[in-house]
MARMAR-56335 format. One record per residue (C-alpha): residue in one letter; x, y, z. Coordinates in pm, whole numbers, padded with zeros to 5 digits, always signed. Example, Ala and Ser with C-alpha at 12.3 -4.5 7.8 and 13.67 -1.06 7.14 Angstrom:
<sites>
a+01230-00450+00780
s+01367-00106+00714
</sites>
This chain:
<sites>
m+02287+16705-15660
a+02469+16590-15972
w+02417+16217-15912
i+02040+16263-15895
n+02022+16398-16254
k+02266+16142-16392
r+02112+15933-16673
p+02071+15562-16579
a+02298+15318-16762
s+02007+15090-16855
l+01647+15014-16771
e+01746+14677-16623
r+02004+14836-16393
h+01772+15116-16297
s+01488+14876-16207
l+01728+14649-16015
v+01861+14941-15810
h+01503+15056-15747
s+01401+14705-15629
i+01705+14669-15401
a+01645+15015-15253
l+01281+14926-15187
l+01396+14596-15032
l+01637+14771-14798
c+01384+15038-14704
s+01117+14783-14625
l+01367+14577-14424
a+01476+14882-14225
a+01114+14975-14158
a+01040+14623-14036
l+01344+14625-13806
l+01252+14964-13660
a+00896+14849-13602
g+01022+14532-13434
l+01257+14723-13209
a+00996+14981-13115
f+00738+14714-13037
k+00907+14420-12869
q+00616+14180-12896
w+00717+13852-13060
w+00396+13815-13254
l+00470+14143-13437
w+00777+13983-13592
l+00568+13695-13714
l+00342+13944-13899
l+00615+14171-14040
l+00836+13897-14184
p+00572+13740-14416
a+00450+14086-14519
w+00802+14190-14606
l+00858+13874-14811
v+00527+13913-14999
l+00601+14281-15076
n+00945+14210-15222
k+00822+13911-15422
w+00554+14130-15574
q+00813+14400-15645
f+01047+14161-15826
s+00761+14003-16023
r+00653+14346-16146
r+01012+14416-16251
k+01026+14083-16433
q+00694+14154-16611
m+00815+14496-16724
l+01144+14361-16859
a+00964+14069-17029
a+00739+14316-17214
f+01044+14495-17354
n+01214+14165-17440
r+00910+14048-17637
a+00892+14384-17818
s+01265+14353-17898
v+01212+14004-18044
q+00927+14132-18258
l+01135+14426-18381
e+01418+14186-18473
a+01171+13973-18669
m+01039+14284-18845
h+01397+14378-18931
n+01427+14038-19102
q+01097+14102-19286
d+00910+13844-19077
y+00583+14005-18976
s+00406+13691-18859
l+00546+13718-18506
q+00313+13912-18274
a+00432+13987-17917
k+00175+13930-17644
a+00069+14252-17468
a+00196+14269-17107
y-00033+14557-17006
q-00392+14639-17089
t-00376+15018-17046
g-00121+15293-17012
i+00181+15397-17213
a+00319+15040-17236
a-00009+14913-17385
s-00011+15209-17626
f+00347+15127-17730
q+00255+14762-17793
q-00050+14864-17997
q+00157+15099-18213
l+00411+14822-18265
q+00135+14589-18388
q+00004+14856-18625
l+00354+14913-18763
s+00395+14539-18818
c+00063+14518-19007
a+00153+14821-19222
l+00493+14674-19310
q+00330+14338-19388
q+00093+14507-19632
r+00380+14696-19792
k+00587+14378-19823
s+00292+14200-19984
f+00259+14486-20231
f+00629+14475-20321
d+00622+14095-20346
e+00333+14123-20590
q+00519+14389-20788
q+00830+14172-20805
f+00622+13872-20910
l+00474+14080-21193
l+00823+14205-21282
y+00960+13853-21320
r+00652+13746-21515
l+00705+14043-21747
i+01072+13949-21788
d+00968+13599-21896
q+00727+13735-22159
l+00965+13978-22330
n+01148+13861-22644
t+01472+14043-22570
p+01744+13915-22334
i+01695+14039-21976
l+01935+13953-21693
v+01908+14016-21318
f+02223+14040-21104
d+02222+14042-20724
h+02417+14274-20493
k+02732+14068-20557
q+02687+14111-20934
q+02610+13742-20973
l+02342+13617-21211
s+02022+13545-21018
y+01757+13538-21294
a+01708+13571-21670
n+01449+13493-21935
d+01463+13233-22213
e+01628+13478-22454
f+01945+13434-22245
n+01990+13107-22432
g+02020+13280-22767
l+02268+13536-22632
f+02501+13305-22438
g+02428+12968-22598
q+02296+12784-22290
p+02011+12809-22037
w+02057+13069-21767
q+01993+12810-21494
s+02326+12645-21578
l+02504+12977-21518
r+02319+13084-21202
q+02546+13267-20956
t+02799+13329-21234
s+02964+13668-21203
a+02898+13938-21459
q+03267+13950-21543
r+03275+13581-21635
l+02980+13646-21868
g+03188+13910-22044
l+03005+14207-21889
h+03150+14512-21716
s+02962+14774-21516
e+03214+15060-21533
p+03175+15329-21653
h+02846+15179-21770
w+02727+14827-21846
h+02884+14695-22164
f+03028+14382-22327
a+03401+14331-22306
d+03391+14180-22656
s+03395+14461-22911
e+03187+14267-23167
r+02907+14208-22917
q+02936+14564-22798
r+02863+14684-23152
q+02563+14454-23176
w+02400+14503-22833
q+02303+14810-22637
i+02252+14754-22262
r+01996+14945-22057
h+02002+14894-21681
s+01807+14990-21371
r+01811+14900-21001
f+01547+14753-20774
m+01528+14606-20423
d+01460+14236-20367
q+01467+14078-20019
g+01627+14393-19884
q+01916+14379-20131
r+01988+14593-20436
h+01964+14412-20771
q+02064+14517-21122
l+01823+14469-21413
l+01992+14459-21756
v+01795+14481-22080
f+01982+14392-22401
i+01869+14566-22718
n+01986+14436-23055
i+02080+14761-23226
q+02177+14578-23544
a+01812+14497-23598
a+01727+14867-23562
l+02008+14959-23802
r+01881+14700-24051
d+01531+14843-24028
t+01666+15194-24085
e+01874+15073-24378
l+01577+14887-24527
e+01354+15190-24487
a+01612+15407-24665
w+01638+15159-24952
q+01262+15130-24977
q+01225+15506-24997
l+01493+15520-25265
i+01325+15237-25457
r+00988+15416-25445
v+01140+15735-25584
l+01336+15554-25855
s+01042+15336-25951
h+00818+15639-25989
e+01068+15832-26200
i+01166+15535-26416
r+00805+15438-26487
n+00718+15797-26578
s+01007+15804-26826
l+00969+15455-26971
t+00594+15456-27027
p+00593+15715-27310
v+00914+15568-27461
l+00757+15221-27473
a+00430+15354-27613
l+00602+15560-27885
s+00828+15271-27991
e+00526+15042-28029
q+00343+15306-28234
l+00636+15391-28462
q+00758+15039-28534
p+00486+14940-28785
k+00518+15278-28963
l+00886+15238-29045
a+00972+15072-29374
a+01342+15012-29319
q+01420+14682-29150
r+01712+14833-28965
d+01495+15107-28810
q+01238+14850-28701
q+01511+14646-28536
a+01639+14954-28355
l+01289+15033-28223
e+01249+14666-28121
v+01568+14693-27916
i+01437+15011-27754
r+01105+14842-27680
q+01263+14529-27536
r+01505+14717-27314
s+01228+14949-27193
q+01007+14652-27116
h+01298+14479-26939
l+01364+14787-26726
q+00998+14815-26635
d+00990+14449-26534
f+01302+14504-26329
v+01148+14800-26143
s+00824+14607-26082
r+01014+14309-25943
y+01234+14518-25718
s+00939+14712-25583
e+00816+14383-25431
l+01080+14430-25159
n+00865+14706-25013
k+00573+14477-24942
p+00541+14284-24612
l+00503+13910-24650
s+00220+13697-24515
i+00383+13438-24288
n+00217+13095-24259
l+00399+12877-24007
q+00328+12507-24045
p+00492+12173-23953
l+00761+12079-24204
c+00996+11789-24257
a+01337+11851-24411
a+01295+11548-24632
d+00969+11681-24780
l+01122+12023-24836
f+01422+11871-25014
a+01195+11646-25223
a+01003+11952-25346
i+01323+12132-25450
q+01530+11848-25595
p+01332+11799-25922
l+01391+12166-26014
f+01767+12101-26028
s+01786+11745-26157
g+02119+11805-26328
a+02285+11947-26017
a+02273+11618-25821
l+02192+11795-25496
q+02314+11637-25170
a+02144+11675-24832
r+02200+11595-24465
g+01970+11607-24165
l+01659+11520-24364
s+01491+11362-24061
l+01464+11700-23886
q+01110+11828-23827
f+01041+12195-23761
h+00791+12480-23815
s+00829+12741-24087
d+00666+12883-24398
a+00713+12620-24669
t+00652+12851-24967
l+00888+13128-24854
l+01159+12888-24740
q+01147+12702-25071
q+01182+13030-25258
v+01493+13123-25058
l+01654+12782-25107
i+01577+12783-25480
n+01746+13121-25521
l+02051+13012-25318
i+02089+12687-25514
k+02052+12877-25841
n+02327+13117-25730
a+02550+12819-25644
i+02499+12669-25990
e+02566+13004-26158
a+02884+13037-25946
g+03024+12733-26131
s+02965+12464-25871
p+02989+12125-26049
p+02714+11861-26020
g+02713+11673-25691
s+02900+11947-25503
i+02601+12145-25371
q+02495+12024-25029
l+02202+12126-24808
q+02221+12066-24435
f+01939+12093-24180
a+02017+12107-23806
r+01892+12240-23476
q+02135+12437-23261
q+01995+12539-22921
n+01681+12741-23006
q+01779+12802-23368
l+01701+12622-23694
q+02015+12621-23908
i+01996+12556-24284
s+02311+12579-24493
v+02374+12561-24867
s+02739+12483-24951
d+02888+12485-25301
s+03223+12447-25471
g+03200+12745-25703
h+03432+13040-25748
g+03348+13178-25404
i+03284+13533-25289
s+03462+13811-25471
n+03333+14108-25270
s+03163+14021-24942
r+03086+14384-24854
d+02851+14433-25149
l+02672+14097-25142
f+02342+14241-25017
v+02370+14586-25174
p+02070+14640-25404
f+02150+14659-25779
y+02500+14516-25722
t+02586+14198-25914
t+02889+14026-26065
k+02682+13836-26323
a+02656+13957-26680
q+02279+13907-26685
g+02219+13966-26313
q+02000+14235-26162
g+02128+14243-25804
i+01793+14137-25662
g+01821+13768-25568
l+02026+13785-25247
q+01855+14101-25129
l+01516+13937-25181
c+01631+13622-24999
r+01757+13819-24702
n+01435+14019-24690
i+01232+13696-24678
v+01453+13542-24407
r+01435+13856-24196
q+01058+13864-24221
l+01073+13508-24089
a+01263+13660-23789
g+01592+13507-23903
e+01919+13604-24067
l+02096+13507-24390
t+02476+13517-24412
l+02721+13422-24688
q+03083+13339-24621
p+03366+13125-24760
r+03358+12758-24665
s+03517+12688-24326
d+03670+12353-24432
g+03929+12518-24655
q+03763+12399-24977
p+03683+12649-25255
g+03330+12777-25265
c+03074+12952-25054
c+02839+12862-24770
a+02501+13036-24733
s+02362+12998-24379
i+02000+13057-24279
s+01935+13099-23907
l+01570+13093-23799
p+01408+13082-23454
w+01296+12738-23345
h+00918+12722-23309
n+00783+12450-23082
s+00427+12484-23211
</sites>
């Protein structure tokens, strides 16, 4: 019949119907036995037996349903990644015991896998903290959930103060790919991203790469290669010219000819010195970080420019840097300020700490910047006796100190220029 093969609505309903049917069948059998045998004592025996049988039947039903309820609770806990809950086995043998055993094995396997992924995520976050490039983690709502200390240098404040801030409020967009909304930052930073799962939710990992640093390295490498070629060719040409001029000069009787050879010798020697000095840009510097005080640094520089009446602010600041290299940069910048026509008492040095950066500025009141695009181009100079080396050498030193040197007009509207040195702040 069709109703026999019909699928039960639920296990609870099916077991309840089965228990009621057994109850009715046992009751009917007891009534028939009582009617067939009309002894009163038979009723006294059948009634307790019938009650005991049905109580046992309902207790078995309750035990079976309790086993499934406990398994359901354990599965719900496993769904929430809680594998500490272990359901008590309701049966010792049979298919129900086998099911409970398999459930326990699945829970242990998932616990081991979760421990593995937790360890991997712990290592991931530790790695993020160790890297020296900004790394940001956004949750499934594209809200900031984690970042390393380099976040401070990129956004100007600790990432903890911007936790749960949306990517859009940070100036980031994910479509069509992750990028800065600000065009200037977009030109400076390249963003690499990947996805990973954390607590069952998809997270975005963004790695920010300063492509300007890579472009600077490429530019420096190109200049260094050009300098090597030029130095080689110039030395090969100047060496015999200088040697011949020195040999011919004492053999010439005419004073005018001797003066001409002296000019040739001097200019050849000057060009050789120029090439030798410029070739120093190819060599890496030996950095020696040590505790410094701005007052001591200023005291070492001030006697070299006694007529300039140098002014200084922030002399109480203490920091770590290379004293020799930093002095050389400041001496060159002050010399440039004097040569730019800055009157005595108008050159000011300022030392300050901004977030995780050491800021040193040299302001003057000279004639300012005539061509900002060519300031750091090798061989370019606006001075009659200049060689186009000073600023390039200063920037090379600052960059090897992991900083940056910029020159721009003064921001207070006064005539002159401001040279700014930005260096990373070293705590030890």
